[in-house]
C-alpha positions in Angstrom: 0.0 0.0 0.0 1.3 3.5 -0.9 0.8 6.1 1.8 1.8 9.8 2.0 1.8 11.4 5.4 1.3 15.2 5.6 3.0 15.9 8.9 1.4 18.5 11.2 3.5 21.5 12.1 5.0 21.0 15.5 3.8 18.7 18.2 0.2 19.8 18.3 -0.2 21.5 14.9 -0.6 25.2 14.2 -3.1 27.6 12.7 -5.1 26.9 9.6 -3.0 29.1 7.4 0.2 27.3 8.4 -1.2 23.8 8.2 -2.5 24.4 4.7 1.0 24.2 3.2 1.9 20.6 4.4 -1.7 19.6 3.6 -1.4 20.8 0.1 2.0 19.2 -0.3 0.6 15.9 1.0 -2.2 16.0 -1.5 0.1 16.8 -4.4 2.4 14.0 -3.4 -0.5 11.6 -3.2 -1.6 12.5 -6.7 1.9 12.1 -8.2 2.7 8.9 -6.3 -0.8 7.4 -6.6 -1.0 7.0 -2.9 -3.4 7.5 0.0 -3.1 10.7 1.9 -3.0 10.7 5.7 -2.9 13.9 7.8 -2.3 16.5 8.8 -4.1 15.3 12.0 -6.6 17.8 13.3 -7.6 15.8 16.4 -4.7 17.0 18.5 -4.7 20.6 17.2 -5.4 23.0 20.1 -7.7 25.0 17.8 -9.9 22.0 17.5 -10.1 22.0 13.7 -11.4 18.4 13.8 -14.8 20.1 14.3 -14.5 21.9 11.0 -13.4 18.9 8.9 -15.3 16.1 10.7 -12.2 14.1 11.5 -11.5 11.8 14.5 -10.1 13.2 17.7 -7.6 10.3 17.6 -6.4 10.8 14.0 -3.0 11.7 15.2 -2.5 8.1 16.4 -2.3 6.9 12.8 0.0 9.7 11.7 2.3 9.0 14.6 2.2 5.2 14.0 3.1 5.6 10.3 6.0 7.9 11.1 7.5 5.3 13.5 7.6 2.8 10.6 10.4 2.8 8.0 9.5 5.6 5.6 11.0 8.0 3.1 11.1 11.7 4.3 11.0 14.2 1.5 12.9 17.1 3.1 13.6 20.7 2.2 17.1 19.7 1.2 15.6 17.0 -1.1 13.2 19.6 -2.6 15.9 22.2 -3.3 18.3 19.6 -4.8 15.8 18.9 -7.5 16.0 22.4 -8.8 12.2 22.5 -9.3 9.7 25.1 -8.0 6.5 23.0 -8.4 6.2 20.6 -5.6 4.7 17.9 -7.8 7.6 18.0 -10.3 10.1 18.0 -7.4 8.7 15.0 -5.6 8.3 13.1 -8.9 12.0 13.6 -9.7 13.0 12.6 -6.2 10.7 9.5 -6.1 11.9 8.4 -9.6 15.5 8.6 -8.5 14.8 6.3 -5.6 12.7 3.8 -7.6 9.6 4.5 -5.6 7.4 4.9 -8.7 7.9 1.2 -9.4 7.1 0.0 -5.9 3.7 -1.2 -4.7 4.2 -0.3 -1.1 5.9 2.6 0.7 5.4 5.4 3.2 6.5 8.9 2.2 6.3 11.9 4.5 6.2 15.6 3.7 6.1 18.6 6.0 6.9 22.2 6.6 6.2 25.5 4.9 9.4 25.6 2.8 8.9 26.0 -0.9 6.1 28.4 -0.1 3.0 29.2 -2.2 4.7 28.9 -5.7 5.3 25.2 -5.0 1.6 24.4 -4.2 -0.4 26.4 -6.8 -1.7 23.2 -8.3 -3.4 22.3 -5.0 -5.6 25.4 -4.8 -8.7 23.5 -6.1 -8.1 20.8 -3.4 -7.8 23.4 -0.6 -10.9 25.3 -1.7 -12.9 22.1 -1.9 -11.9 21.2 1.6 -12.8 24.6 2.9 -16.2 24.6 1.0 -17.0 21.2 2.4 -16.1 22.0 6.0 -18.8 22.3 8.6 -21.0 25.4 8.5 -18.9 27.0 5.8 -21.4 27.3 3.0 -24.2 28.4 5.3 -21.9 31.1 6.8 -20.7 32.3 3.4 -24.3 32.6 2.1 -25.4 34.6 5.1 -22.8 37.2 4.5 -22.7 37.2 0.7 -26.5 37.5 0.4 -26.3 40.8 2.3 -23.6 42.3 0.1 -24.3 44.8 -2.7 -23.0 43.2 -5.9 -22.6 46.7 -7.5 -20.1 47.8 -4.9 -16.5 46.8 -4.2 -16.1 44.2 -1.4 -13.1 44.7 0.8 -12.1 42.1 3.4 -10.0 43.4 6.3 -8.2 40.9 8.4 -7.2 42.2 11.9 -5.2 39.7 13.9 -6.0 40.4 17.6 -5.1 37.3 19.6 -1.7 37.3 21.4 -1.2 33.6 20.8 2.2 33.5 19.1 2.1 37.2 18.1 4.2 40.1 19.4 3.6 43.8 19.9 6.7 45.7 18.8 8.2 48.5 20.8 7.7 52.0 19.5 10.3 52.8 16.9 11.5 49.2 16.6 12.0 48.1 13.0 9.7 45.4 11.8 11.4 44.8 8.5 11.2 41.1 7.5 9.6 40.1 10.8 6.5 37.9 11.1 4.0 37.2 13.8 3.8 40.9 14.7 0.8 43.1 15.3 0.0 45.9 12.9 -0.8 49.3 14.5 -4.6 49.6 14.4 -4.2 53.1 13.0 -2.9 51.5 9.8 -6.1 49.7 9.1 -8.1 52.9 9.8 -5.9 54.9 7.5 -6.1 52.4 4.6 -9.9 52.0 5.0 -10.5 55.7 5.1 -8.3 56.2 2.0 -10.4 53.6 0.1 -13.7 55.2 1.3 -12.6 58.6 0.2 -11.8 57.3 -3.2 -14.9 55.1 -3.8 -17.4 56.8 -1.5 -20.7 54.8 -1.7 -19.3 52.3 -4.2 -17.4 50.3 -1.5 -18.3 48.0 1.4 -16.1 46.5 4.1 -16.2 43.4 6.2 -13.8 42.8 9.1 -12.4 39.5 10.2 -10.5 38.6 13.3 -9.5 35.7 15.5 -10.4 37.6 18.7 -12.7 40.7 19.1 -10.7 43.6 20.5 -11.6 47.2 21.1 -9.5 48.2 18.0 -11.5 45.7 15.9 -14.8 47.1 17.3 -13.7 50.6 16.5 -12.9 49.7 12.9 -16.3 47.9 12.5 -18.1 50.9 14.0 -16.5 53.3 11.6 -16.6 51.4 8.4 -19.3 48.7 8.7 -21.5 49.5 11.7 -24.1 47.0 10.6 -21.7 44.0 10.8 -22.7 41.3 13.3 -20.6 38.3 14.5 -21.6 34.9 13.1 -22.3 32.0 15.4 -20.7 28.6 15.1 -17.5 27.6 13.3 -16.2 30.5 11.1 -12.5 29.7 10.6 -13.1 28.2 7.1 -16.0 30.4 6.1 -14.1 33.6 7.0 -11.2 32.4 4.9 -13.6 31.7 2.0 -15.2 35.1 2.3 -11.8 36.8 2.2 -11.0 34.9 -1.0 -14.2 36.2 -2.6 -13.4 39.9 -1.9 -12.3 42.3 -4.5 -9.4 43.4 -2.2 -7.8 42.0 1.0 -6.3 44.2 3.6 -3.9 41.8 5.3 -2.5 41.3 8.7 1.1 39.9 8.9 -0.2 36.3 9.2 -0.4 33.1 7.3 -4.2 33.4 7.4 -4.1 36.5 5.3 -1.5 35.0 3.1 -3.7 31.9 2.5 -6.6 34.1 1.5 -4.6 36.1 -0.9 -3.1 32.9 -2.4 -6.5 31.2 -2.9 -8.1 34.3 -4.3 -5.4 35.2 -6.9 -6.7 38.8 -6.5 -5.2 42.1 -5.2 -4.2 42.6 -1.6 -2.7 45.4 0.5 0.3 44.8 2.8 1.8 46.7 5.7 4.7 48.4 4.0 7.0 48.8 7.1 7.1 45.0 7.4 8.4 44.3 3.9 12.1 43.7 3.3 13.7 46.6 1.4 16.8 45.9 -0.7 18.1 47.8 -3.7 14.9 49.8 -4.1 12.7 46.7 -4.1 10.2 45.5 -1.5 9.7 41.8 -0.9 8.0 39.6 1.5 10.4 36.7 1.6 13.7 38.4 0.6 15.0 38.3 4.2 15.0 34.5 4.2 18.3 32.8 3.9 17.1 30.5 1.1 16.1 33.6 -0.9 19.4 35.5 -0.6 21.1 33.3 -3.2 21.5 34.8 -6.6 19.8 31.6 -7.9 16.7 31.9 -5.7 13.2 32.7 -6.9 13.4 36.1 -5.2 16.6 37.1 -6.9 15.4 36.0 -10.3 12.1 37.9 -9.8 14.0 41.0 -8.6 16.0 41.1 -11.8 12.7 40.9 -13.8 11.1 43.7 -11.9 14.1 46.0 -12.2 14.1 45.5 -15.9 10.3 46.2 -16.1 10.8 49.4 -14.0 13.6 50.5 -16.3 11.4 49.9 -19.3 8.6 52.0 -17.9 11.0 54.8 -17.1 11.9 54.8 -20.9 8.3 55.0 -21.8 8.2 51.4 -23.0 5.4 48.9 -22.4 6.0 46.9 -19.3 4.2 43.5 -18.8 3.8 43.9 -15.0 0.6 44.2 -13.0 1.4 44.3 -9.3 -1.1 41.9 -7.6 0.2 42.9 -4.1 0.7 46.5 -3.1 1.8 48.1 0.1 1.0 51.2 2.2 2.0 52.8 5.4 0.3 55.4 7.4 0.3 58.7 5.4 0.6 57.0 2.0 -1.9 57.6 -0.8 -3.5 54.7 -2.5 -1.1 53.1 -5.0 -2.1 54.0 -8.6 -1.8 50.4 -9.7 -4.3 49.3 -7.0 -6.7 52.1 -8.0 -6.6 51.0 -11.6 -7.1 47.4 -10.6 -10.1 48.2 -8.4 -11.7 50.5 -11.0 -11.7 47.6 -13.4 -13.2 45.3 -10.8 -15.9 47.8 -10.0 -16.8 48.2 -13.7 -17.0 44.4 -14.1 -19.6 44.1 -11.4 -22.3 45.8 -13.5 -24.7 43.0 -14.7 -25.9 45.2 -17.6 -22.7 44.4 -19.4 -22.7 40.7 -18.6 -24.1 38.5 -21.4 -24.9 35.5 -19.1 -27.0 37.8 -16.9 -29.1 39.2 -19.7 -26.6 42.0 -20.4 -25.7 43.4 -23.8 -22.5 43.6 -26.0 -22.1 46.3 -28.6 -21.7 45.2 -32.2 -18.4 47.2 -32.7 
């Protein structure tokens, strides 16, 4: 029997955003190797995600038992040695070199967040399907979306509030390249106000959090006073709603990252947190693996520098920045405004053929 074990992060697992990466890797590996996927185990997770996904409280026993047996561990070193970005291509090359593709029985384990989102793009339909089929998700999504005005922009704002694993930085302390940090609540208010000033009555906000705080309540009061908290399980439905938004205003968390990854749409990031090097901002450029001249970050930086140089010369540049950044005092980025204008226009059903709209002859 062929088995792939997607190992949970840490002893008891982590938040949904973090766990989605090994989950996606495990599913991709199971498809490439024609194997049964086990894990990540939700029963032991302190956030009790077993309730969302309808799994056993004791599912970790099987994961632990399989990992005590002789197995092949596909590590970060193995992944990088293949020279591939796509996780499926990498594990296929690794497995072929070890003759696993010709074996009828084996256990392979995958884990961790290394490789990042570029490596698991092919798993987005799998992750969305799991979220959509989780307990209460569709009901919760309908309750919110049925109240939205389809002719307005929908902006999802994720405000991380819980202190579990997150840190409040000292005043004046640099946050460049640091994760698990709280964003000043004034930043959210500034960004939302800038958007409201630009789009007036053509925009609507919804706020998401892991813990209701006074700062969260103030933001809701100012920008969506009619918002009420949903009952029941909302971890998956909140993530799905964030993916459906026209724009995501992110916290520095894997939850916001997961929503942006699954949506493939525009998002706003806290600019002071981004790594700044040679005039370019990046999210992962501070990681050791991305400092090499052969890394994805380095290759992408060269492309962006060339595109910026082309624009400066008045030449056409094939770049549309999906992610943009702001800090308190900044104006809305022009590229984001252009993107949102196009999204707003596309909402009009009068120009949509499948909704009885019309298309001009010329």
